[in-house]
TORSEZA-910104 format. One line per 10 residues: number of its first residue (from 0); their letters; for each residue x, y, z of N, C-alpha, C. Coordinates in Angstrom, 3 decimals. Example, Ala and Ser with C-alpha at 12.3 -4.5 7.8 and 13.67 -1.06 7.14 Angstrom:
// TORSEZA-910104
0> AS> 13.190/-5.690/7.800/12.300/-4.500/7.800/13.200/-3.300/7.800 | 12.850/-2.250/7.080/13.670/-1.060/7.140/12.900/0.030/7.870
***
This chain:
// TORSEZA-910104
0> MKTILKPLAG> 0.810/-1.201/0.055/0.070/-0.010/0.055/0.868/1.253/0.024 | 1.998/1.231/0.741/2.770/2.437/0.899/3.537/2.691/-0.436 | 3.850/1.623/-1.152/4.566/1.790/-2.443/3.771/2.507/-3.448 | 2.332/2.330/-3.422/1.464/3.013/-4.376/1.122/4.411/-3.882 | 1.111/4.588/-2.630/0.784/5.952/-2.039/1.649/7.082/-2.545 | 2.957/6.805/-2.464/3.992/7.916/-2.708/3.765/8.394/-4.175 | 3.717/7.636/-5.369/3.640/8.134/-6.614/2.320/8.834/-6.853 | 1.187/8.265/-6.204/-0.065/8.911/-6.406/-0.172/10.201/-5.644 | 0.328/10.316/-4.480/0.426/11.552/-3.744/1.257/12.600/-4.464 | 2.369/12.217/-5.024/3.203/13.098/-5.872/2.367/13.577/-7.139
10> AFLFLCLLGP> 1.718/12.673/-7.763/0.935/13.060/-9.018/-0.216/14.114/-8.535 | -0.856/13.802/-7.500/-1.958/14.754/-6.965/-1.351/16.152/-6.657 | -0.221/16.152/-5.907/0.363/17.368/-5.630/0.837/18.131/-6.920 | 1.328/17.416/-7.859/1.672/18.009/-9.122/0.503/18.676/-9.843 | -0.637/18.002/-9.815/-1.856/18.500/-10.426/-2.315/19.723/-9.765 | -2.287/19.693/-8.362/-2.684/20.928/-7.592/-1.739/22.095/-7.870 | -0.582/21.860/-8.119/0.232/23.003/-8.338/0.157/23.387/-9.897 | 0.005/22.491/-10.744/0.007/22.799/-12.071/-1.293/23.514/-12.481 | -2.443/23.169/-11.908/-3.734/23.873/-12.133/-3.747/25.241/-12.116 | -3.365/25.965/-10.911/-3.349/27.306/-10.822/-2.331/28.086/-11.768
20> LSGYAQEVNP> -1.201/27.363/-11.927/-0.124/27.965/-12.734/-0.414/27.930/-14.249 | -1.303/26.970/-14.668/-1.439/26.905/-16.126/-2.167/28.095/-16.785 | -3.010/28.786/-15.935/-3.721/29.907/-16.460/-2.703/31.130/-16.627 | -1.787/31.205/-15.698/-0.769/32.266/-15.808/0.195/32.123/-17.006 | 0.355/30.921/-17.485/1.256/30.662/-18.645/0.680/31.133/-19.901 | -0.627/31.268/-20.026/-1.332/31.700/-21.189/-1.349/33.125/-21.390 | -1.397/34.004/-20.316/-1.514/35.417/-20.363/-0.755/36.112/-19.293 | -0.263/37.312/-19.540/0.437/38.007/-18.503/-0.543/38.431/-17.451 | -1.764/38.914/-17.842/-2.756/39.245/-16.815/-4.047/38.403/-17.210 | -4.143/37.203/-16.522/-5.220/36.396/-16.905/-6.626/36.833/-16.713
30> GKAPGSNNFF> -6.948/37.891/-15.921/-8.247/38.224/-15.651/-9.131/37.213/-14.910 | -8.459/36.567/-13.930/-9.090/35.448/-13.331/-10.358/35.938/-12.561 | -11.426/35.135/-12.748/-12.652/35.352/-12.001/-12.648/34.753/-10.690 | -13.047/35.417/-9.660/-13.195/34.805/-8.280/-14.115/33.522/-8.475 | -13.744/32.498/-7.799/-14.556/31.230/-7.832/-14.072/30.315/-8.949 | -13.049/30.614/-9.725/-12.644/29.635/-10.777/-11.689/28.645/-10.244 | -11.231/28.811/-8.975/-10.412/27.750/-8.399/-11.074/27.506/-7.015 | -11.039/26.171/-6.674/-11.619/25.609/-5.489/-10.990/24.541/-4.842 | -10.811/24.521/-3.431/-10.343/23.459/-2.723/-11.501/23.010/-1.832 | -11.724/21.704/-1.727/-12.873/21.276/-0.905/-12.637/19.830/-0.373
40> IELGGPSLIY> -13.329/19.534/0.680/-13.366/18.149/1.203/-14.740/17.650/0.840 | -14.710/16.384/0.362/-15.988/15.804/-0.102/-16.281/14.629/0.722 | -17.501/14.402/1.146/-17.967/13.272/1.827/-18.872/12.507/0.808 | -18.587/11.234/0.593/-19.234/10.467/-0.361/-18.827/10.852/-1.797 | -19.732/10.868/-2.739/-19.392/11.270/-4.104/-18.592/10.316/-4.783 | -17.788/10.679/-5.800/-16.951/9.834/-6.563/-15.744/9.207/-5.771 | -15.538/9.760/-4.529/-14.371/9.275/-3.657/-14.906/8.136/-2.776 | -16.171/7.845/-2.821/-16.827/6.860/-2.036/-16.876/7.230/-0.546 | -15.746/7.480/0.083/-15.858/7.744/1.561/-15.573/9.239/1.810 | -14.453/9.721/1.554/-14.167/11.120/1.684/-12.874/11.447/0.837
50> SFNYDFRFDR> -12.678/12.680/0.401/-11.431/13.102/-0.290/-11.224/14.621/-0.208 | -10.013/14.949/-0.432/-9.588/16.347/-0.487/-9.382/16.582/-1.989 | -10.004/17.701/-2.452/-10.029/17.943/-3.930/-9.685/19.316/-4.299 | -9.181/19.474/-5.492/-8.910/20.730/-6.197/-9.742/20.739/-7.478 | -10.373/21.805/-7.788/-11.281/22.079/-8.902/-10.949/23.354/-9.551 | -10.883/23.394/-10.904/-10.626/24.756/-11.589/-11.283/24.738/-12.785 | -11.622/25.930/-13.356/-12.131/26.236/-14.644/-11.163/26.285/-15.664 | -11.281/25.733/-16.901/-10.328/25.846/-17.928/-10.167/27.248/-18.406 | -11.303/27.984/-18.491/-11.191/29.399/-18.850/-11.248/30.166/-17.465 | -10.122/30.668/-17.014/-10.032/31.269/-15.717/-10.728/32.559/-15.600
60> SQRDGWGMRA> -11.218/33.173/-16.766/-11.936/34.420/-16.701/-13.464/34.240/-16.412 | -13.797/32.899/-16.337/-15.234/32.604/-16.147/-15.436/31.775/-14.814 | -16.584/31.971/-14.193/-16.889/31.162/-13.019/-17.707/29.851/-13.441 | -18.241/29.892/-14.604/-18.982/28.713/-15.076/-18.135/28.221/-16.264 | -18.753/27.212/-16.978/-18.121/26.606/-18.136/-17.405/25.327/-17.658 | -16.477/24.942/-18.541/-15.862/23.601/-18.408/-14.715/23.711/-17.437 | -14.586/22.590/-16.679/-13.446/22.544/-15.710/-13.060/21.095/-15.374 | -12.238/21.026/-14.348/-11.720/19.609/-13.967/-11.539/19.661/-12.477 | -11.698/18.457/-11.942/-11.429/18.249/-10.496/-10.696/16.990/-10.335 | -9.693/17.044/-9.270/-8.970/15.796/-9.017/-8.816/15.754/-7.456
70> GLGGFYRREP> -8.855/14.574/-6.870/-8.779/14.521/-5.406/-7.960/13.271/-5.016 | -7.868/13.155/-3.683/-7.137/12.081/-3.071/-7.813/11.738/-1.726 | -8.195/10.475/-1.483/-8.864/10.117/-0.316/-8.612/8.641/0.038 | -9.344/8.267/1.139/-9.148/6.863/1.526/-9.143/6.725/3.085 | -8.651/5.633/3.490/-8.488/5.376/4.932/-7.478/4.252/5.166 | -7.019/4.282/6.420/-6.109/3.133/6.902/-6.449/2.964/8.356 | -6.609/1.671/8.685/-6.748/1.382/10.141/-6.146/0.050/10.424 | -5.581/0.002/11.632/-4.859/-1.237/12.081/-5.410/-1.577/13.356 | -5.644/-2.988/13.481/-6.148/-3.575/14.639/-5.064/-4.522/15.215 | -4.176/-4.088/16.223/-3.106/-4.923/16.634/-3.600/-6.178/17.394
80> RWDSSEGMLV> -4.786/-6.035/18.091/-5.341/-7.134/18.757/-5.565/-8.342/17.895 | -5.997/-8.097/16.746/-6.253/-9.145/15.753/-5.162/-9.350/14.728 | -4.172/-8.595/14.834/-2.995/-8.625/13.805/-3.593/-8.401/12.406 | -4.430/-7.406/12.249/-5.008/-7.087/10.911/-4.881/-5.620/10.639 | -5.019/-5.298/9.331/-4.983/-3.928/8.945/-5.730/-3.810/7.606 | -6.317/-2.722/7.339/-7.015/-2.543/6.025/-6.834/-1.100/5.663 | -6.743/-0.800/4.352/-6.596/0.473/3.814/-7.151/0.578/2.429 | -7.540/1.855/2.103/-8.109/2.052/0.723/-7.568/3.377/0.306 | -7.292/3.457/-0.988/-6.834/4.717/-1.630/-7.805/4.941/-2.696 | -8.318/6.135/-2.838/-9.272/6.530/-4.024/-8.706/7.924/-4.520
90> VPVQINRLYG> -8.647/7.798/-5.892/-8.291/9.012/-6.566/-9.348/9.399/-7.665 | -10.294/10.302/-7.280/-11.408/10.689/-8.200/-10.830/11.851/-9.143 | -11.126/11.606/-10.400/-10.854/12.601/-11.468/-12.071/12.815/-12.342 | -12.474/14.026/-12.542/-13.667/14.289/-13.420/-13.462/15.496/-14.210 | -14.043/15.589/-15.443/-14.373/16.804/-16.218/-15.739/17.224/-15.849 | -15.932/18.513/-15.604/-17.326/18.951/-15.279/-17.637/20.244/-15.950 | -18.930/20.602/-15.914/-19.348/21.887/-16.447/-20.336/22.463/-15.530 | -20.247/23.834/-15.374/-21.136/24.632/-14.455/-22.056/25.376/-15.363 | -23.321/25.281/-15.080/-24.321/26.187/-15.712/-24.913/27.113/-14.650 | -24.983/28.456/-14.954/-25.658/29.352/-14.024/-24.943/30.661/-13.953
100> NGKHFFEVGG> -25.335/31.514/-13.035/-24.730/32.798/-12.938/-24.863/33.161/-11.403 | -24.361/34.359/-11.090/-24.259/34.801/-9.797/-23.513/33.786/-8.858 | -24.219/33.300/-7.802/-23.379/32.327/-6.993/-24.066/30.926/-7.016 | -25.116/30.724/-7.743/-25.803/29.363/-7.824/-25.554/28.680/-9.169 | -25.062/27.460/-9.142/-24.747/26.752/-10.359/-25.190/25.374/-10.388 | -25.590/24.868/-11.530/-25.817/23.420/-11.712/-24.589/22.786/-12.275 | -24.223/21.650/-11.677/-22.938/20.969/-12.024/-23.244/19.613/-12.699 | -22.615/19.384/-13.880/-22.806/18.111/-14.617/-21.262/17.662/-14.820 | -21.043/16.354/-14.552/-19.637/15.949/-14.830/-19.591/14.396/-14.914 | -18.422/13.941/-15.381/-18.190/12.597/-15.600/-16.679/12.271/-15.496
110> GASFVYFQDT> -16.350/11.124/-14.944/-14.944/10.825/-14.966/-14.814/9.419/-14.436 | -13.621/9.169/-13.701/-13.296/7.847/-13.178/-12.708/7.943/-11.762 | -12.817/7.018/-10.930/-12.067/6.992/-9.665/-11.205/5.722/-9.662 | -9.929/5.998/-9.315/-9.016/4.797/-9.235/-9.203/4.361/-7.804 | -9.374/3.038/-7.526/-9.578/2.514/-6.167/-8.491/1.391/-6.013 | -7.855/1.489/-4.832/-6.996/0.464/-4.387/-7.313/0.107/-2.914 | -7.522/-1.205/-2.667/-7.915/-1.723/-1.396/-7.053/-2.872/-0.945 | -6.575/-2.853/0.303/-5.851/-4.008/0.795/-6.322/-4.322/2.226 | -6.544/-5.611/2.450/-6.961/-6.085/3.746/-5.909/-7.194/4.129 | -5.211/-7.010/5.289/-4.194/-7.959/5.655/-4.596/-8.521/7.028
120> FTDWNTQRPV> -4.616/-9.825/7.233/-4.935/-10.390/8.568/-4.270/-11.712/8.758 | -4.287/-12.235/9.883/-3.620/-13.543/10.178/-4.734/-14.578/10.237 | -4.643/-15.640/9.397/-5.617/-16.728/9.377/-5.459/-17.497/10.694 | -6.518/-17.713/11.351/-6.513/-18.320/12.620/-6.175/-19.853/12.525 | -6.548/-20.373/11.428/-6.269/-21.879/11.180/-4.875/-22.088/10.923 | -4.308/-21.393/9.903/-2.881/-21.623/9.502/-1.870/-20.736/10.204 | -2.342/-19.685/10.857/-1.452/-18.725/11.538/-0.535/-17.997/10.542 | -0.993/-17.960/9.270/-0.148/-17.256/8.271/-0.857/-16.037/7.827 | -0.149/-14.937/7.471/-0.756/-13.752/7.034/-1.482/-13.924/5.671 | -2.584/-13.283/5.565/-3.418/-13.320/4.379/-3.708/-11.935/3.791
130> RRNDYDFILD> -3.549/-11.782/2.581/-3.713/-10.452/1.991/-4.942/-10.502/0.876 | -5.865/-9.648/1.055/-7.028/-9.606/0.061/-6.982/-8.221/-0.564 | -7.290/-8.166/-1.797/-7.426/-6.968/-2.620/-8.791/-6.795/-3.164 | -9.717/-7.566/-2.818/-11.071/-7.368/-3.352/-11.972/-6.593/-2.369 | -12.843/-5.745/-2.937/-13.581/-4.887/-2.024/-15.030/-4.793/-2.546 | -15.956/-4.890/-1.667/-17.410/-4.672/-1.980/-17.875/-3.497/-1.220 | -18.216/-2.376/-2.042/-18.761/-1.110/-1.476/-19.781/-0.729/-2.456 | -21.087/-0.906/-2.152/-22.128/-0.632/-3.094/-22.052/-1.529/-4.182 | -21.044/-1.537/-4.973/-20.741/-2.335/-6.125/-19.596/-3.206/-5.782 | -19.589/-4.398/-6.279/-18.386/-5.280/-6.127/-17.259/-4.703/-6.985
140> LGETPSLMGT> -16.214/-4.321/-6.434/-15.176/-3.733/-7.175/-14.191/-4.814/-7.702 | -14.339/-6.072/-7.218/-13.408/-7.166/-7.626/-12.021/-6.837/-7.021 | -11.050/-7.441/-7.747/-9.705/-7.265/-7.372/-9.253/-5.801/-7.653 | -8.615/-5.193/-6.676/-8.125/-3.803/-6.907/-6.567/-3.902/-7.009 | -5.953/-2.997/-7.659/-6.540/-1.679/-8.249/-7.536/-1.879/-9.338 | -8.519/-0.976/-9.372/-9.561/-0.968/-10.415/-10.051/0.489/-10.616 | -10.719/0.628/-11.798/-11.339/1.900/-11.986/-12.813/1.764/-11.944 | -13.461/2.837/-11.454/-14.889/2.944/-11.378/-15.373/4.253/-12.025 | -16.286/4.023/-13.036/-16.823/5.263/-13.665/-17.732/6.025/-12.695 | -17.774/7.464/-12.907/-18.596/8.274/-12.041/-19.229/9.368/-12.906
150> FTLGYRLVPE> -20.493/9.800/-12.451/-21.184/10.885/-12.965/-21.471/11.780/-11.815 | -21.700/13.150/-12.207/-22.123/14.061/-11.096/-23.262/14.936/-11.672 | -24.357/14.976/-10.885/-25.393/15.981/-11.191/-25.759/16.668/-9.870 | -25.490/17.934/-9.870/-25.730/18.555/-8.501/-25.733/20.090/-8.505 | -25.827/20.667/-7.285/-25.902/22.074/-7.010/-24.604/22.507/-6.493 | -24.061/23.673/-6.908/-22.830/24.266/-6.353/-23.060/25.662/-6.035 | -22.801/26.042/-4.836/-22.805/27.452/-4.290/-21.441/27.958/-4.295 | -21.211/28.957/-5.134/-19.796/29.574/-5.319/-19.912/31.082/-4.980 | -19.233/31.532/-4.024/-19.388/32.971/-3.603/-18.930/33.845/-4.853 | -19.480/35.053/-4.873/-19.112/35.972/-5.885/-17.678/36.504/-5.808
160> KSGFLFRAQM> -17.256/36.491/-4.605/-15.866/36.828/-4.274/-15.320/35.624/-3.517 | -14.109/35.524/-3.203/-13.522/34.424/-2.540/-14.323/34.072/-1.176 | -14.353/32.789/-0.901/-15.128/32.450/0.307/-15.532/31.029/0.335 | -16.682/30.744/1.136/-17.115/29.377/1.359/-17.752/28.825/0.126 | -17.403/27.528/-0.187/-17.987/26.823/-1.314/-18.731/25.694/-0.672 | -19.936/25.404/-1.254/-20.821/24.254/-0.901/-21.269/23.550/-2.145 | -21.276/22.172/-2.070/-21.714/21.353/-3.272/-22.540/20.248/-2.623 | -23.680/19.910/-3.308/-24.410/18.759/-2.999/-24.833/18.015/-4.373 | -24.637/16.730/-4.488/-24.703/16.090/-5.732/-25.135/14.622/-5.642 | -25.826/14.163/-6.695/-26.100/12.781/-6.864/-24.889/12.288/-7.799
170> TPIFNQNGFW> -24.372/11.229/-7.381/-23.169/10.728/-8.016/-23.347/9.206/-8.421 | -24.006/8.886/-9.521/-24.163/7.512/-9.961/-22.799/6.935/-10.286 | -22.564/5.671/-9.857/-21.277/5.120/-10.103/-21.475/3.847/-10.887 | -20.505/3.262/-11.553/-20.610/2.047/-12.359/-19.218/1.518/-12.527 | -19.234/0.142/-12.814/-18.007/-0.638/-13.238/-18.517/-1.888/-13.975 | -17.573/-2.764/-14.147/-17.850/-4.017/-14.983/-18.953/-4.784/-14.243 | -19.170/-4.549/-13.001/-20.131/-5.460/-12.263/-21.525/-4.834/-12.037 | -21.689/-3.599/-12.587/-23.064/-3.068/-12.498/-22.991/-1.463/-12.452 | -24.278/-1.038/-12.080/-24.595/0.325/-12.103/-25.379/0.670/-10.852 | -24.961/1.743/-10.007/-25.623/2.176/-8.843/-25.976/3.624/-9.026
180> PFWFGVSFGY> -27.255/3.900/-9.308/-27.724/5.345/-9.602/-27.749/6.119/-8.328 | -27.908/5.526/-7.249/-28.215/6.302/-5.957/-27.010/6.443/-4.989 | -26.066/7.160/-5.380/-24.937/7.488/-4.396/-24.904/9.006/-4.432 | -24.603/9.592/-3.236/-24.610/11.080/-3.098/-23.380/11.501/-2.443 | -23.153/12.858/-2.597/-22.017/13.383/-1.965/-22.333/14.910/-1.595 | -21.524/15.365/-0.664/-21.640/16.743/-0.191/-20.236/17.205/0.068 | -20.000/18.505/-0.283/-18.626/19.118/-0.253/-18.739/20.463/0.487 | -17.612/20.769/1.156/-17.466/21.987/1.844/-16.007/22.491/1.499 | -15.829/23.765/1.246/-14.542/24.259/0.847/-14.391/25.700/0.707 | -13.307/26.019/0.104/-12.985/27.481/-0.115/-12.708/27.678/-1.629
190> SF> -13.408/28.767/-2.097/-13.392/29.158/-3.505/-12.537/30.465/-3.569 | -11.796/30.582/-4.621/-10.877/31.786/-4.798/-10.709/32.017/-6.261
***
């Protein structure tokens, strides 16, 4: 698990740094609209459990239009009493579009979430360590790492100047094992 975390964390950090700088490479004075960059924590949604995300508009002079979001989330827990541990890493990436004006927007998006899960425990019968990479969460993900498709339909509150960001969305998810239309997410963050 640790071997896969370092490259993905590095890639996420690179995306976070590249996003804000790419607009400045195009123009000397980009005329950036407030609310075209966003950091937020998401509960549920394409990250399944929670994630930290960065979202930006491709045209920095607009608060609506086409954009992209990328995040990093998951969990790790260890139970020394049972000599077991489990962890999950999720990297949601989506292209999205905002429709609206003022501070109220309708958000539509689609993308994929990379999911890696590992469960390690000691088998009581053999006293040997066992490692599992299959995960069932709403949909059977099968052996991980795997990709899961995601859609987003929702509401986004973006301040007209920098400030508090709120998102509430329905996030249907799908993979090779099926489609689950009723998954939801909520986000809180900062828009600038």
